[in-house]
C-alpha positions in Angstrom: -23.0 17.1 -1.5 -20.9 19.6 0.4 -19.1 18.7 3.6 -18.0 20.9 6.4 -14.3 20.8 7.3 -15.2 18.7 10.4 -17.2 16.2 8.3 -14.3 16.0 5.8 -11.8 15.4 8.5 -14.1 12.7 10.1 -14.4 11.0 6.7 -10.6 11.1 6.2 -10.1 9.6 9.6 -12.6 6.8 9.0 -10.9 6.0 5.7 -7.5 6.0 7.3 -8.7 3.5 10.0 -10.3 1.2 7.4 -7.1 1.3 5.3 -5.0 0.4 8.4 -7.4 -2.5 9.2 -7.5 -3.5 5.5 -11.3 -3.4 5.4 -12.2 -0.7 2.8 -13.4 -3.0 0.0 -13.4 -1.4 -3.4 -14.3 2.2 -4.0 -18.0 1.4 -4.4 -18.1 -0.6 -1.2 -16.1 2.1 0.6 -18.6 4.7 -0.6 -21.4 2.6 0.8 -19.6 2.2 4.1 -19.1 6.0 4.3 -22.6 6.8 2.9 -21.1 9.0 0.2 -20.9 9.0 -3.6 -18.1 7.0 -5.2 -16.8 10.3 -6.7 -16.4 11.6 -3.1 -14.3 8.5 -2.3 -12.0 9.4 -5.2 -11.7 13.0 -4.0 -10.9 11.9 -0.4 -8.3 9.4 -1.6 -6.8 12.2 -3.7 -6.6 14.4 -0.5 -4.7 11.6 1.3 -2.4 11.2 -1.7 -1.7 14.9 -1.7 0.2 14.4 1.5 2.6 12.2 -0.5 1.0 9.0 0.9 1.1 6.0 -1.4 -2.3 4.2 -1.6 -3.0 1.2 -3.8 -5.9 -1.3 -4.1 -4.8 -4.8 -3.2 -7.0 -7.3 -5.1 -6.0 -10.2 -2.8 -6.9 -8.3 0.4 -9.8 -6.5 -1.3 -8.9 -3.3 0.4 -7.0 -0.1 -0.2 -3.6 -0.3 1.5 -0.7 2.0 2.3 2.7 1.5 0.8 4.6 -1.5 2.4 7.2 -0.7 5.1 5.5 2.7 5.8 3.4 3.6 8.8 0.9 6.3 8.0 -0.4 8.5 10.8 -3.4 10.8 10.8 -3.4 13.8 13.1 -5.7 16.2 11.2 -3.3 15.7 8.4 -1.3 12.7 7.1 2.4 11.9 7.5 4.5 8.8 6.8 7.0 7.1 9.1 9.5 4.9 7.3 9.6 1.5 9.1 12.4 0.0 7.1 15.2 -1.2 9.3 
């Protein structure tokens, strides 16, 4: 399925908010929540990573997470704020 730019940005924003709230589930669950194919989830995660944002799957939390000590912001694009003191 092809997405418009607006639809893609909306999906990226939804993923970002779910990552922040640690409620993505695994890639198949995330695909179901977004109503997209699992391959689309992989592509969208790759887009986020292309902004040099570290994402990993935490088996204990059962969610994708951003790198520790980093705050990730989404403003039509992604950027990282180092929160280490």
